[in-house]
N, C-alpha and C positions, 0 to 999 in steps of 0.2 A: 539373568538376561535383562537387558535394558528394556523399559516399556516401549521405546520407539521401535525397537526391532520386532516386538510382538505384534505391532499394528499391521505388519505385512505377513502375519503368520496364519494361525489356524482358526477354524470355526468354533471349536470348543475343546476343552481339555485342561489338564493341570500343567502349570509352568511354575516351578519353584514353590510348590505348595499352595499356589493361588489358582482358583478356578477362573478360566477365561471364557467369556461368552461373546458371541457376535463379533468375532474378529474375522475380517475378510481381507482378501488380497487387495492392495491399494488400487491396482489397475481396474478392478471390477467395480469400484465405487466412484469412479470418475463421473462427474455430472454429465448426463446426456439429456437432451430435451425430451426424448421418448419416455424417460423415467417420470417426468413431471406431468402426470395426468391428473385429472380431478380427484381420483381416489387417493393417490399418493399425497396430494396437498391436504385433502380432508383428514386423512389419517394422522398426518403430522400436526395439524391444528388441534385435533382431538387429544393427541398426546400432550401437547402443551397446555391445553385447557385443564386436563386432569391433574396437572402438577402446577397449577397457577400459584399455589401457596409458596412455591420455592422462589419465584421471581417477583411477585407482586407486592413488594415491601421495600420501603426506603431503608437504606443501610443504617442510617442513624436512628431509625425507629424500631430496631430489632427488639430491644428490651421493653420499649413502650408498648409494643404489640405482643409481648410475650411469645417470641418466635419459637421457643421450645415446645409450646403447645400446638404449633402448626405441624410439627414433624409427627408422622404416624408413630404411635407408641411402640409398635413392634420393630420399628426401624432404629430406635434410639440406641439400644444396646449394641447391635453390631457396628453402628457408626462410631459411637464414642469409644469403643474398645479397639478401633483400628489404630495402628501406629501412624505417625505422620508420613512415613514412607509409603504405607499402604494407601493413605488418603491421596497422596500425589498421583497414584496409579489409578484411582477410581474413575476419573473421566476418560481414561484410555480403555476401560472395559474390564478392569480387574475386580472380581467379586469372590466371595467365599461360598463353597457349596452349601453350607448350612444356613445361609442367609434366607430371609423370607422371599418367596417367589416374586412378589410384586416389586421388591427392591431390586432383585436381579433383572426383572423385566424392564424397570426404569433405566438401569445402566445399559442394558443391551439396546434398547430403543434409542437412547441418547447417542450411542455410538453410530447406530444405523442411520439416524437422521442428521448427523453432524456434517458440516461442510468439509469436503476433502481438501487437504492442504499439502499433500506430498508433491514436491516439485519434480517434474520430469528431469531426467539426467541431461537431456540435450539443452534444456533451458539453463541449467547450472553451468554446463560447459560453455555456453554462449556468453556468459557474464563478461562484460567489457571492462578492462582496466581503465581507470579514469586518470587522465593526466594530472600531475600534481598541481599545476596552475589552475586547472578547471575545478579541482576538488577543494580549492581554497574556501574556507568558511563552512564546509559541509561537516556535520557530525558523522560518526560512524554509521548510524542508522540511515541517514540521507545518502551517504556514499554507497551503501549496500543497495538501496532502492534505485538510485540513478544508474549504477553499473549494471544491475540485473535487468532493469527495464530497457535501458538503451540496447543491451545485447539482444533482448527479445524483439524489440522493434526492428532492428537491423536484420534479424534472422527471419521473422515472420511477416513483416510488412514491406517486402522488397518492392512491391509495385508502387508504393507511396514515396514521393520525394519531398513532400511538405508535411510538417507536423503542426497541428493546431493544439497547442498546449493550454488546456483550460485550468484556471487556478494556478498559474505558473509561478506565483510567488516571486522570488528573486531570480528565477530563470535557470536554476541549476541544471535541470534536465535538458532544457532547450539549448543551453550553452554547450553542454557536452555533445549533444547530437549535431550541433552546428560546427563546433571546433574540431571534433574528432571524427565525425561521420559524413560531413559534407552535406547534411540535410538543411533545408530552409525551415525555419521555425517561426511561427507566429504565436506569441504568448498572449493570453487574455487574463487579466487580473483585476479584481474589484478594488483592492487597496491601492490608492494613488501613491502612497509612500513606497510600497513594494514595486510598483511600476517604475517609479523614478530610480530607485536604487538598483533594480534589476537591469535596466537599460544602461545605467552608469557602470555597473559591474561588467557588463558585456564590453563596453568601450574600453575600460581599463584592462580587461582580460586580453582583448584583441591587440591593443597597443603594447601591452606588456610583453606579449609573445612575438610582436612584430610580424604577424602572419597575415598574408594576403589570401584572398579566396580564389585566386586564379591558379591554374595548374598546367603542368606539361606532363606528357607521358613518355616514358623511356623504357624500351624493352631490354632487359638484361640478358645478354648472351651467356651461356655456361662458361665460355672461355674467359669472360671478363672477371667473374667473381666465383670463387669456389665455395664460399661459405657466407652466412649472414654476417658474421663478424667482419669479414673482409669488405663486404658491401657497406656496412655501417662506417668503417674507417674511411673508405673512399668518399662517401657522401659527406661525412663530417668535415673532411679536408676541402672538398670542392664547393660545398654549398653552405657551410656553416650551419647545416641543419643537424639536429640532434635526435632524429627519430627514425626508427623502423618499427612499425607495429603491425600485427596481424594476428588473427585467431580463427577466423571462420571464412569459408568460401562464400563469396557474394557474387551474384549475377550482375556484372557491369557496375558494381558499386564498391567504394572503398571499404576495406575491412582492416583488421588489426592483428598483428602476428604473435604472439607468445608473451607470457607474463614477465619474461626476463626483461622486456623492453617497455614495461608498463608506464615508465616515467617519461617516455618520449612520444611526442604526438604531432610533430610538424610534417610527417610524411606517412602515407599509408600504402599498403601493398595489397594488390589484388591477384591472387594466385589460383589457378585451377588445380594445382597440386599443393596441398597445404602441409607444411612440416608438422610433426607430432607436437602436441602441446608440451611446453617445457623445452622447446628447441633452444640450443645454446649457440655460441659463436661459431662452433665447428659444424653446425648443421648445413648440409649442402643446399645450394640455392636451386629451386626448381627451374627447369629449362625454359618455361614459358611464363616467367614471373614479370608482371607489369607493375612498375612502380610509379605512383603519383607523387610528385614533389610539390609541396606548397611553397610558393615564392614568399620571400621575406621582405617586408617594408624596410627600406633603408639599405638594401643589399643590391648591388648591380647584378644583372643577369649574367651568368656564366654561359656564354654562347657555346662553349665546348660541350656542354651537357646536352645540347639539342641534337636529336637524331636527324638524319637527313630528310625524313619525311615530315618534319615539323619546322615551322618558322613563325616569327612574329608577323602579325597582320595589323593593319590600321583601320579595320572595318568598324570599330566601336566609336560611338560618340560619347561625349562626356555626360555622365549621369551621377546619381548618388552613390552607386556602387561600382561603376565601370571605370577603369583607368584610361587616361588619354594616352594614345600611342606616343612613344618617345619619352614618357615619364621614366626617369632613371630609377624610381622607387618601385616600379612594378612593371609587369609585361603581360600581354595577352597572347596565348599560344594556342594555335589550332592545327590539327592535322588536315591534310588535303581532302580527306573524305568528308569533312564538314562543309565543304564548298563555300568557305569563308562566311558562313552564317555567324552572326554575333554569338559569342559564347556567354551563356547566362551565368551569373555568379553561382558558384558551387556552395557558397555559404551565405546565409542572410538570417538575421535575427532581430526581432523587435517585440516588445511587450506593449500591448494596448490596454487602455483603461476601459473596462466595461463590467457592469454588474449584471450577472445572468439571473434569469428567473424563468418560470414556466409560462411564457406568453408568446403570442405570435410576433409582437413587436420586438422581443428579444431575439427571436430566430432571424427576423429580417435584418436587424442591426448587425448580428454576428455574420450573417451571409455577406453583408456589405464589406465588413472588415476583411473577410477571407478573399472576397472577389478583388479588392484593391491590392491585396498582398500578392496574389498570383501574377505570374508573368503573362501579359497578353499574348494570345496566339500560341501558347505552349500548352499542350494537353498535360494536365497534372492530376494526380490522385492525392488526396489529403487523408491523413490518419488523425482522427481526433483522439487526444490522449488526456486523461485526467489522473494525476497522481495524488490520490487521497482527496477527493472532492467532498467537502464537508457538508453535512445537513442537506439542505434543499438544492445544493449545487449539482448533485448527482441526478436527481429528477430533471433539472434544467438541461444538463448535457444529453440525457437520454431523449428528451423532447426535441432538442436541436437535431440530434443525429437522425431521428425519425422524420422530422418535418422540414429539414433544410431543402431549399430549392436548387442547390448547387449540385450538379452531377459529379463534381470533383470530390465531394465528400464520400469517401469510399470505405474506410475502416474505423473502428473505435476500440481502444483499450482503456478501460475505466476502472479505477479503484475508488471505492467509497470509504467514508469514515464518519464518525460522530453521528450515528443514526438518530440519537436522541435530540439532536439540534434541528431536526426538521421542524417546520412550522406546524403548530397545532391548530386544529380547527376551532373556531369560536363557537360553532354550533354544538349543542349537547346532544349528539346523535349516537346512541349506543348500538344502533342497528348496523353500523358500518364495521364494527369490530376493530376499529383503529381510531386513535385520537389525532392522527396526522393528516395534513392536507394532501400530501403526495405519496401516501402509502395506504393501501396498495395501489399500484398502477395498472396491473393486469386485470382484465375482466374475469378471468378464472378465479383468482384469489379473492376478488371482491365478492363473487358469488358464494364461494366457500365460507368466507367470514360472515356474510349475511345469514347463511343457513345455520352456522354454528351459534350465532347470537341467540337463537331460539332454544338452544340446548342448555342443559345443566350438567356440569359447570360450564359457564360461558367463557369465551375467550376474548380478551381485549389486548390488542397490541398497543400498550401504553408506553409512557416514558421509561418505566422500569424495565420493560421488555427490550426497548430500543437501546437503553443504556447497557444492559447485559450483553446485547449483540455486539457491542463494540468494546467489550472488556478484553483482558488478556486471554490468549488461547490456552488449550491444554498443554502446549509445548512449554509455555512459561510455568504453568502449574506443576508440570513434571519436574522442573528444575529447581523448585523451591526447597530451601534448606530448612532444618529445624528452627534455626534462628529467624528465618523469614516468617515462618508460621507463627512463632511466638510474638514477633513484632506485630504482625497483622492482627492477631487475636487481641492484643492489648489496644491497638489503635482503634479498631472497630468496636470492641467491647466497651472500652472506657468512654468513648464518645457517645455511644448509644445509652449507656447507663446514666451518664451525666444529663443527656437530653431527656431521659425518662423522668428524672427527678425535677429538673428545672421547669419542665412543661406543666407540672402540677404543683409547683412550690407556692404560687400565689404571690410572689414578690413583685411589687409594682415598679421597681427601679432596675429591672434587668435590662440594661442598655449597654451595648459594647462600647468601650473606649478604644481599645487596641487589642490585637490578638497575640497571645503568647502561648496559648494552650496547645498549639500545633507543634511545638518544638519537641524533638525526640527525647531530650532529657526528662521531659515531664511525664513520660510514659513508663518510667522505671518502676513506679508503684502507684497504687490508687490514691494515696494521700498526697503525694507530690503532684499528681495530675489535678486533683481537686483544688489544691492551693494555687496552682498556676492559673487554672481556669477562672477561679473566683476573682482574680486580679483584673479580668476583662469586664467586670461589671461594677456599676456604681451602687454600692450597698452601704447601708448604715452598719455600725458595729453589731447591732442586734440581729439584723437580717443576715449578715455574713456568718455569724455564729450559728444561727438557726439552720441556714441552708447547708452549711458544712456538716452539721450533725446529721441532717437528713441524708446527705450523700454518703457518708460513712456507714450509716445504718442500712441504706439500700444495698450497698456492696456486701455487707455482712450476710444478708439474707439471699442475695442473688449471685454471688461470685461463682457458685458452682456451674452456672450456665455459661460462663466464659468458655468452658471446654466444648460447648456445642457449636461455637462459631466456626471453627475450621471444618467440621463435617458439613455444616450447613453451606459454607462457602464452596465446598467440594461438589455438593449437589448443584449449586448454581453454575459451577464450572462445567458440569456435565451438559447443561442446557445452553451454554454460550454458543457453541458451534451449531446447535440446532436453530437458534434464533437468527444467527447470521446467515445460515443456509436459507432460511425462510425468506429473508429480505432479498437475497440474491435470486432465489427462485422466482419471486414476483417480478423482478426486473428482467430476467431472462424471458419469462412468459410474455411480458409486455412487448419486448422486441419481436418475439415469434409471432404475436398477434398482429404485428405490423409488417409481416412478411419479410423479416430479416433473419439471417443466420446468426445464432448466438450460442455462446458456451461460457462456462466459467473455467478459468485457467489459473492454477497456483503458480506464482512467479517468485515471490519473496520467501525467504526463510521466516516463518511466523514467530520464531523465537526472537528474531531481530526486529521484524516489522509485523505486528499482529494482523493488520489489514492486508493480508498477503495475496488474496485471490482477486484476479481481474475479471471483469465482464468484457468479453471479446466478441465483437460482432463485425460483420461486413455486409455490404450490399451486393447483390448478384447482378 
C-alpha cells in the first residue's frame, strides 16, 4: 500500500508489517479556528521545544557540532537499521512496534501537529486550463499554480470582480485572470524591472491575440447547433475565433468548458447546464447556453451574429480602454436591459511599482492605487491575492487587509514562502521566543511564546526553524529514490565534514577565489571532493598538503556517521509540516483577533509546489 493512501486510513494497526500510529481521516484534521485555542498552541510549542535539537543546527555544521551525539542513544539503532524506503515513510507516521515509546510518540505527534495538505476534489476539478499564449514563459510549476489558483478564485470568489495581485512579478496570474476570465487585475510589484516586463508582456499578449475586451451575448437555440463540435465549426467560420471553453458553472460570470478545448480562449461559455468533464465534439449543447464572444482587433464586426435584442450603441466617449463608436476595429454592444449605460471594460490589467511593508503609510499608498484603479460609481469588491509572498511581504499583506480603509477590499487568498527571509530584530530579546520582527503576529501566540521562554527546554523560533518550515514537504520526501538519498547524504555530509576541518585548520590564507566544489562530479568520492574544494582557496604548497592530510584523516575516523544523515534528515522532515503549521496558525489567529473570518485551504499539489496551503479570509 502506498504511503499516501495510508494517510486517509486508520488510527492504529499493522499495514505491510509496519505499525501505523496516529493516522486520521483527512477530513477530520482540516484546520478549524476552534481547534486553535491556547492549550493547543502551548502543547505544540512544548513539543517543538522538547525536540529543539533536531532543527536548531546549521546543516553545514552537522559534523562540527557532532550531530550524532544529539540523537538519543536508544533512537540510533532503530533509525540507522531502517531501509531507505522505510525512512521515506517515517514522516507519514510509519513506525515499528518494537521502537522506543518516545520515538513512536515523536512520530505520532509530528503527524498530529502537521499542516493538512490534502486538496479537496472540488478544487482539483475546478483547475482552469491555461491558454497556450498565456502560458508562454511559465515553467510547469508556475503553470500548475496559476491554473489551480485561477480556478479556485473563479469558483470561490464570485462576488469579486477585481483582483489585487500582490507581488505580481511578470503578471502570469493576473494576465490569465484578465484574458481568460474577464476579471480586472491590479498588480503590485516592488521590482521595477518586473513591473516593466510584466506590463510589456501583457501588451504583447493582448496584441498577439488581437483580442478586445468588449463582448456581445448570443443565446444559442437547440435547433441551431446539436453539439459543441458543430458550434465550434460555425464560430470559427463566422468570427475567425478559435475558442470554446468551459468547465464550471458560474453565476453571471464567464467560465470555461472542458479540457478538450484548453488551447482555445477567445470565447467563453456560461451554462446553467454543464456538460460532463471531458465532453467531446458530439456532446449535445445545453438549451440555455449563453456564449460570450470576445471581439477581435482588426476584424470587422459580423452583424449577422447580433441577436435582435442587441445593437451597437454610441454612448461611449473616447478613453484609455473604451473604443470610439464607428471604429472598424472594435465595437461596443449592449442589450436593451442595460438602458444604454456605458459598458465597463470586462478586462483591464496593469502592474504598479510599490514596495510593501508593515506601515500605515504603505496601507494608505496601496489604498490610493486601488481607489484610482476602480471604476468611479461602480460598486466593486476586491480580492487580495498573493501567490507566494516572500519573507516580510506576507505580514505586509495581512496588515493591509486588516487596516485598509476601502470598503471594497473584501476577500484575501494568500500563499506565503521563504519564512526565513523575514527581517530579524536587532534587539537581543530572548523573552519573545522569536528572532523575527513580524513573527508572531497574534496576541495568543505571543503570550504562549513568552510563557514558554521561562521553561526548560526553551523554544526559539529562529532562522533554522523558519528555514525548516519552508523546506520540501513529506510528499517530496515520500518520492525520494535510493539514488536521491545517497546523493543527499554525500552533498550534506561532505560539505559538513569539510567545514568541520577547515574551521579549525588555522590556515590564514583560506580565501575563496572561485567556486568549483559544488559540481556534482566532485561528490563521487571524498578525495575528489577534497581536491576540487581546495582549488577554491589560496594556499601555499605546504598548507595545501597539510590541510589535505587533515581532511582525509578526519574522513577516516568519522565516515561512519555519514549513515546518520538520512535518518536525521527524516526527523527534520517530520517537523517540517509542524513548523509551517505553526506559522500559519499564528497568521490565522491574527486575522481572527481582528474580527475577520479566516481558514487555511490546501490548493496546490505540494509535490509540485511545496507552499501549497493558502490563508483565506473575508470581511463580513
